[in-house]
Backbone as numpy.savetxt, mean C-alpha at the origin, in Angstrom:
# Nx Ny Nz CAx CAy CAz Cx Cy Cz
-6.71 -5.89 11.74 -6.78 -7.22 11.16 -5.53 -8.01 11.56
-5.72 -9.17 12.10 -4.60 -10.02 12.48 -4.34 -11.02 11.36
-3.11 -11.05 10.82 -2.81 -11.93 9.70 -2.59 -13.37 10.16
-2.73 -14.32 9.24 -2.35 -15.68 9.57 -0.86 -15.74 9.85
-0.39 -16.72 10.62 1.03 -16.77 11.01 2.00 -16.83 9.85
1.58 -17.34 8.68 2.50 -17.48 7.55 2.42 -16.28 6.59
1.67 -15.25 6.94 1.49 -14.10 6.05 2.75 -13.24 6.01
3.09 -12.78 4.82 4.20 -11.86 4.66 3.69 -10.43 4.82
4.58 -9.55 5.19 4.19 -8.15 5.33 5.33 -7.25 4.88
4.98 -6.02 4.53 5.95 -5.01 4.16 5.86 -3.85 5.15
6.99 -3.24 5.41 7.00 -2.02 6.20 6.83 -0.83 5.24
6.68 0.35 5.78 6.54 1.53 4.94 7.77 1.70 4.05
8.96 1.47 4.59 10.19 1.60 3.80 10.20 0.63 2.62
9.71 -0.60 2.82 9.63 -1.57 1.73 8.69 -1.10 0.63
7.54 -0.57 1.03 6.55 -0.11 0.05 7.08 1.10 -0.71
7.74 2.02 -0.01 8.29 3.20 -0.67 9.32 2.80 -1.72
10.14 1.81 -1.42 11.14 1.34 -2.37 10.48 0.69 -3.58
9.43 -0.09 -3.35 8.75 -0.77 -4.46 7.97 0.19 -5.34
7.35 1.21 -4.75 6.54 2.16 -5.51 7.34 3.36 -6.02
8.59 3.49 -5.60 9.46 4.61 -6.01 8.80 5.95 -5.71
8.43 6.15 -4.46 7.82 7.42 -4.07 8.35 7.85 -2.72
8.13 9.10 -2.40 8.58 9.63 -1.12 7.56 9.31 -0.04
8.01 9.42 1.21 7.10 9.18 2.33 5.95 10.18 2.33
6.26 11.40 2.00 5.22 12.45 2.01 4.12 12.13 1.00
4.49 11.70 -0.20 3.52 11.32 -1.22 2.72 10.11 -0.74
3.41 9.11 -0.20 2.73 7.91 0.30 1.70 8.28 1.37
2.10 9.08 2.32 1.20 9.46 3.41 0.00 10.24 2.89
0.24 11.16 1.97 -0.85 11.96 1.42 -1.85 11.08 0.67
-1.36 10.17 -0.17 -2.25 9.29 -0.92 -2.98 8.30 -0.01
-2.30 7.79 0.98 -2.94 6.84 1.90 -4.03 7.53 2.73
-3.75 8.75 3.20 -4.73 9.50 3.97 -5.96 9.84 3.12
-5.74 10.10 1.84 -6.84 10.43 0.94 -7.60 9.19 0.48
-7.11 7.99 0.84 -7.78 6.75 0.43 -7.46 6.31 -0.97
-6.39 6.82 -1.56 -6.02 6.48 -2.93 -5.12 5.25 -3.03
-4.77 4.64 -1.89 -3.95 3.42 -1.89 -4.73 2.29 -1.20
-5.81 1.81 -1.83 -6.64 0.81 -1.17 -5.94 -0.53 -0.95
-4.85 -0.77 -1.70 -4.13 -2.04 -1.54 -3.23 -2.02 -0.32
-3.09 -0.89 0.34 -2.26 -0.79 1.55 -3.13 -1.01 2.78
-3.36 -2.26 3.09 -4.16 -2.62 4.26 -3.22 -2.86 5.43
-3.35 -2.01 6.43 -2.44 -2.08 7.58 -2.77 -3.28 8.45
-1.73 -3.96 8.89 -1.89 -5.11 9.78 -1.81 -4.61 11.21
-2.76 -5.02 12.00 -2.78 -4.68 13.43 -2.56 -5.94 14.22
-1.95 -5.93 15.35 -1.35 -4.78 16.03 -0.02 -4.41 15.40
0.37 -3.18 15.60 1.66 -2.71 15.12 2.79 -3.32 15.95
3.97 -3.31 15.37 5.16 -3.73 16.10 5.83 -2.47 16.63
5.46 -2.06 17.81 5.97 -0.80 18.35 5.39 0.34 17.54
6.25 1.11 16.91 5.82 2.24 16.10 5.86 1.91 14.60
6.11 0.67 14.24 6.28 0.27 12.85 4.96 -0.24 12.27
4.50 0.41 11.19 3.31 -0.05 10.48 3.70 -1.16 9.53
2.86 -2.17 9.44 3.08 -3.27 8.50 1.88 -3.37 7.59
2.13 -3.76 6.34 1.08 -3.86 5.34 1.12 -5.23 4.69
-0.05 -5.72 4.28 -0.14 -7.05 3.67 0.63 -7.09 2.36
1.59 -8.00 2.29 2.46 -8.11 1.11 1.70 -8.66 -0.09
0.74 -9.56 0.13 0.02 -10.14 -1.00 -0.77 -9.08 -1.77
-1.36 -8.11 -1.08 -2.11 -7.05 -1.76 -1.19 -6.10 -2.51
-0.07 -5.75 -1.92 0.89 -4.86 -2.59 1.47 -5.56 -3.83
1.83 -6.82 -3.70 2.38 -7.57 -4.83 1.35 -7.70 -5.95
0.10 -7.92 -5.59 -0.98 -8.02 -6.58 -1.11 -6.70 -7.35
-1.01 -5.58 -6.65 -1.07 -4.28 -7.32 0.11 -4.10 -8.27
1.30 -4.47 -7.81 2.50 -4.31 -8.64 2.49 -5.21 -9.87
1.76 -6.31 -9.83 1.61 -7.20 -11.00 0.47 -6.75 -11.90
-0.11 -5.57 -11.64 -1.23 -5.03 -12.41 -2.47 -5.91 -12.33
-2.69 -6.55 -11.20 -3.88 -7.37 -11.00 -4.87 -6.68 -10.07
-4.67 -5.39 -9.83 -5.53 -4.67 -8.90 -6.37 -3.68 -9.70
-7.67 -3.76 -9.54 -8.55 -2.77 -10.15 -9.80 -2.68 -9.31
-10.10 -1.49 -8.84 -11.32 -1.32 -8.06 -12.17 -0.18 -8.62
-11.97 0.15 -9.89 -12.79 1.15 -10.52 -12.17 2.54 -10.59
-11.02 2.76 -9.93 -10.38 4.07 -9.99 -8.91 3.89 -10.32
-8.34 4.90 -10.91 -6.89 4.89 -11.16 -6.21 5.26 -9.86
-5.33 4.39 -9.38 -4.72 4.63 -8.09 -3.54 5.59 -8.20
-2.59 5.28 -9.04 -1.40 6.12 -9.16 -1.18 6.60 -10.59
-2.25 6.76 -11.34 -2.11 7.17 -12.73 -2.12 8.67 -12.89
-1.87 9.11 -14.10 -1.92 10.53 -14.41 -3.37 10.97 -14.54
-3.58 12.22 -14.24 -4.93 12.77 -14.41 -5.19 13.04 -15.88
-6.43 12.85 -16.28 -6.82 13.18 -17.66 -7.19 14.65 -17.71
-6.75 15.27 -18.75 -7.10 16.69 -18.95 -8.36 16.79 -19.78
-9.17 17.76 -19.44 -10.45 17.95 -20.15 -10.26 18.59 -21.48
């Protein structure tokens, strides 16, 4: 997806700082599809992945809900 010229973006390091998680956790959750708000912007800048800032900010403001708990605790039976 190519963003409009005025779109803001975050790198992986920015997202890790905002979500307070390690790269390993981020990669595992993203690969499993548990971070739907992390939409990667293409083309990449060299080897650097960029993500849409508006979606990440919306999640951090608790305005994101798609029917599943993204980073919540599991419920015990």
